[in-house]
C-alpha positions as CSV (number, residue, x, y, z in Angstrom):
1,M,-31.1,29.5,-82.5
2,P,-32.5,26.0,-81.9
3,A,-35.3,25.4,-79.4
4,G,-33.9,24.8,-75.9
5,A,-30.8,26.9,-76.6
6,P,-29.4,29.0,-73.8
7,G,-31.6,32.0,-72.9
8,G,-34.7,30.1,-73.8
9,R,-34.9,31.5,-77.3
10,R,-37.2,29.9,-79.8
11,K,-36.8,29.7,-83.5
12,V,-39.2,30.8,-86.3
13,E,-38.7,30.2,-90.0
14,A,-40.8,32.1,-92.5
15,R,-40.9,33.0,-96.2
16,G,-43.3,34.5,-98.6
17,E,-43.8,34.9,-102.3
18,P,-46.4,36.3,-104.7
19,I,-49.6,34.5,-105.6
20,V,-49.1,32.6,-108.9
21,N,-51.7,32.8,-111.7
22,P,-52.5,29.2,-112.5
23,I,-53.0,29.9,-116.2
24,T,-50.0,32.0,-117.0
25,G,-47.6,31.0,-114.2
26,Q,-46.8,34.7,-113.7
27,A,-47.1,36.6,-110.4
28,H,-50.6,37.8,-109.7
29,R,-50.5,40.9,-107.6
30,A,-53.3,42.0,-105.3
31,R,-53.4,44.8,-102.7
32,I,-55.3,45.5,-99.6
33,N,-55.9,49.2,-99.1
34,L,-57.0,50.5,-95.7
35,P,-56.7,54.4,-96.0
36,D,-57.5,54.8,-92.3
37,G,-55.9,51.5,-91.2
38,F,-54.3,51.5,-87.7
39,E,-52.0,48.5,-88.4
40,F,-51.1,49.3,-92.0
41,T,-52.5,51.3,-94.9
42,V,-51.4,49.2,-97.9
43,A,-50.5,45.5,-98.0
44,E,-49.8,43.1,-100.8
45,A,-51.4,39.6,-100.6
46,G,-49.3,36.6,-101.2
47,R,-48.4,33.1,-100.3
48,G,-46.6,32.3,-97.1
49,W,-44.8,29.4,-95.2
50,G,-44.0,29.6,-91.6
51,K,-42.8,27.2,-88.9
52,S,-42.1,27.7,-85.2
53,F,-40.2,25.5,-82.9
54,G,-40.2,25.2,-79.2
55,A,-43.0,25.1,-76.6
56,I,-45.6,26.0,-79.3
57,E,-44.9,24.3,-82.6
58,H,-46.8,25.4,-85.6
59,N,-46.4,24.7,-89.3
60,L,-48.2,26.6,-92.1
61,A,-47.5,25.5,-95.7
62,D,-48.5,27.5,-98.7
63,S,-50.9,29.6,-96.7
64,H,-52.2,33.2,-96.9
65,A,-49.7,36.0,-96.2
66,H,-49.7,39.7,-96.6
67,F,-46.7,42.0,-96.7
68,A,-46.9,45.6,-95.4
69,N,-45.1,48.4,-93.6
70,L,-46.6,48.1,-90.1
71,H,-47.6,51.1,-88.0
72,I,-46.0,50.2,-84.8
73,G,-46.0,53.0,-82.2
74,H,-48.1,56.2,-81.8
75,K,-46.8,58.1,-84.8
76,R,-48.6,57.9,-88.2
77,R,-46.4,56.5,-91.0
78,D,-46.5,57.1,-94.7
79,P,-48.1,54.2,-96.6
80,L,-45.9,51.6,-98.2
81,T,-45.1,52.4,-101.7
82,L,-45.2,49.3,-103.9
83,H,-43.7,49.2,-107.4
84,G,-46.0,48.5,-110.3
Protein backbone atom coordinates (compact mmCIF):
# COMPACT_ATOMS: atom_id res chain seq x y z
CA MET A 1 0.00 0.00 0.00
CA PRO A 2 1.50 3.38 -0.91
CA ALA A 3 2.69 5.80 1.75
CA GLY A 4 -0.10 8.06 2.91
CA ALA A 5 -2.73 5.42 2.21
CA PRO A 6 -5.75 5.10 4.52
CA GLY A 7 -4.81 3.60 7.86
CA GLY A 8 -1.36 5.19 7.80
CA ARG A 9 0.32 2.06 6.44
CA ARG A 10 3.81 2.29 5.05
CA LYS A 11 5.35 0.30 2.22
CA VAL A 12 8.54 -1.74 2.25
CA GLU A 13 10.07 -3.50 -0.74
CA ALA A 14 12.85 -6.05 -0.28
CA ARG A 15 14.57 -8.86 -2.12
CA GLY A 16 17.61 -11.05 -1.63
CA GLU A 17 19.82 -13.42 -3.54
CA PRO A 18 22.98 -15.47 -3.00
CA ILE A 19 26.45 -13.96 -2.99
CA VAL A 20 27.99 -14.39 -6.47
CA ASN A 21 31.51 -15.72 -6.93
CA PRO A 22 33.22 -13.06 -9.09
CA ILE A 23 35.39 -15.66 -10.89
CA THR A 24 32.85 -18.37 -11.70
CA GLY A 25 29.61 -16.35 -11.61
CA GLN A 26 28.07 -19.15 -9.54
CA ALA A 27 26.30 -18.76 -6.21
CA HIS A 28 28.78 -18.73 -3.30
CA ARG A 29 27.10 -20.08 -0.19
CA ALA A 30 28.16 -19.08 3.30
CA ARG A 31 26.45 -19.90 6.60
CA ILE A 32 26.41 -18.32 10.01
CA ASN A 33 26.03 -20.97 12.73
CA LEU A 34 25.04 -19.89 16.24
CA PRO A 35 24.29 -23.17 18.09
CA ASP A 36 23.02 -21.26 21.14
CA GLY A 37 21.66 -18.28 19.23
CA PHE A 38 18.62 -16.55 20.66
CA GLU A 39 17.53 -14.93 17.36
CA PHE A 40 18.44 -17.80 15.05
CA THR A 41 20.71 -20.84 15.00
CA VAL A 42 21.58 -21.03 11.29
CA ALA A 43 21.51 -18.29 8.66
CA GLU A 44 22.74 -18.05 5.11
CA ALA A 45 24.63 -14.91 4.06
CA GLY A 46 23.60 -13.17 0.88
CA ARG A 47 23.01 -9.93 -0.95
CA GLY A 48 19.99 -7.79 -0.25
CA TRP A 49 18.08 -4.79 -1.52
CA GLY A 50 15.52 -2.93 0.52
CA LYS A 51 13.57 0.28 0.28
CA SER A 52 11.07 1.83 2.65
CA PHE A 53 8.61 4.59 1.93
CA GLY A 54 6.81 6.94 4.26
CA ALA A 55 7.94 9.04 7.22
CA ILE A 56 11.28 7.23 7.27
CA GLU A 57 12.62 6.58 3.78
CA HIS A 58 15.59 4.29 3.38
CA ASN A 59 17.28 2.68 0.40
CA LEU A 60 19.81 -0.17 0.55
CA ALA A 61 21.20 -1.38 -2.77
CA ASP A 62 23.29 -4.57 -3.09
CA SER A 63 23.92 -4.67 0.64
CA HIS A 64 24.46 -7.46 3.18
CA ALA A 65 21.58 -9.75 3.99
CA HIS A 66 21.12 -12.96 5.88
CA PHE A 67 18.26 -15.39 5.70
CA ALA A 68 17.14 -17.46 8.66
CA ASN A 69 14.24 -18.98 10.53
CA LEU A 70 13.81 -16.48 13.37
CA HIS A 71 13.14 -17.60 16.92
CA ILE A 72 10.27 -15.32 17.78
CA GLY A 73 8.55 -16.06 21.06
CA HIS A 74 9.54 -18.03 24.12
CA LYS A 75 9.67 -21.52 22.61
CA ARG A 76 12.91 -22.92 21.19
CA ARG A 77 12.62 -23.82 17.50
CA ASP A 78 14.51 -26.38 15.44
CA PRO A 79 17.33 -24.90 13.36
CA LEU A 80 16.66 -24.03 9.75
CA THR A 81 17.60 -26.92 7.48
CA LEU A 82 19.32 -25.62 4.39
CA HIS A 83 19.83 -27.74 1.30
CA GLY A 84 23.37 -28.48 0.15
